[in-house]
Residue, then its C-alpha position, 0 to 999 in steps of 0.5 A: m165470398p158472400p156470407q149467407p144472410q141468415i147466418m149473419v142475423d144469427l151471429q149478430f144476435e149472439q154478439y149482442m148477448p151480455d156474454p157471447d157463447l164461443e161454442t154457439i158462434a163457432k157452430l154458426i160460423s162453421q155453417d158458412p163457407g165465406l165466414s169460415g174462410a175469413l176466420l181461418k185466413l185471420v187466424n192463420s195470418p203471420h200476425f198470430g205466428l202459429s207454427n202449424k196452420i189451423g183448419s178447425i173452426q172451433r180452435a180458431v174461434n177459441l184462439l181469437g176470442s169473441r171481440s175479434i170474432i165480432n169485428l170479423i162478423n161486422a166486416q163480413s156483413i159489409k162485404g155480403e151486400m148482394s142482390d136478392e136474385t143472387i141470394v136465391t140462386l146461391n141458397r142451394f149452394w149454401d145448403t149443399a156445402q153444409d151437407v157435404a161438410m157434415t158428411c165429410l166429417t162423418l165419413a172421416k170418423r167412420t173410415g179413419v183415413q183423415a182428420a175429421d175437422e180438416a175433412y169438414t173444412l174441405g167439405l165446406f170449401h171445396d166449391c167456394g169458387v162457385p159463388l165467385m164464378l156466379k158473381r162474375f158470370p151471370d150464366y154460370m149456373d147454366v154452364l155448371v149444369q152442362a158441365y155435370a151433364q157432360a162429365d165422363e172418363e174423357t171430360r171433367v166437370v171443369d173442362t166444360e167451364n174452361r172451354v166457356f170461361n177460360t177458368n173454372h170453380s176449382v181454380v178460383g176456389y184454390f186461389t180463394a183458399k190460398s188467400w184464406r191461408l188454408p193449409e197446403h194439402l187442403t188447397a191442393a184438394i180443392a184444386n183437384h176435386h174434379n181431377a180425382l180420376a187422374v189422382f187415383r190413377d197415379e200409383s206413385a207413393r209420395n206422401t203428399q199424394s196419399q194425403l191428397k187421395n185421403l182427402l179426395a176419397v172422403l170428399k168424392m164419397a160425400e159429394h155422391i151421398c149428398a147428391s151434388y150432381r143433382v143439387l148443383g148439376n141438375q142431373a139424375v145420374d152421378h156421371e163423375w162418381n160412376v167413373v171415379g167411384p170404383l177407384v175411390l172405394d178400392y183405395i178406401g177398402l170398401s166394397e160396393y155393398d158396404f158403401e151402399n149401407l154407409k150411404q143409407n146410414i148417413r142419409e138417414l142421419s142427415g134426414h135425406 
């Protein structure tokens, strides 16, 4: 996945410092889905032999140390050669990925339903299939706009993509996250993030199901608060939220009134 060009500049500046600051490096890496994915793939590889997979960027940076991180940054900068046109098209994607990640973090802390660092990771990576679809299909963003416009109780965002491309950004994101060796519950959430209606309608009490619901509840609220439907889908109305929102709020135990207050607080916090 292509890293955001300015992040590479900031990271390379930090790596040339006499004593690179791991906290600064972690903060910079956390802002970029491509770099974060490469980092988590590395730290969760069999080479490190960790018994539990890591979903936190800060922990991964602390484990790897500055030398390995610098090697990773250099490797990613080579992969990140993109045309100017693609960079401009992806600017809104990078911005919204960061917004959704921070909002997931805040929501996880406020609702207590999910580990905050994993909620952040999901927010950052949930749409990681988007730039890869764009790289493969030049008209992808136009189809994505159409997909958001047609979303309703019968039609998922990904259904329109499937019809045009025979695949979709959730599937591509799932396989990308798996290749980065993200924990299974996070890859499942990425795969299902436009399948939330079916997930919340499923009343079965399996543990895996409740973990998936926790992650998706935080993510769907965050996407709505950050207006992904407008930023990526160019829509005035969040059709997807109108369908799944009531089920999400019921699951979390929030009234519409409480959620509106929470939404305003978070938007003020992030300067929206």
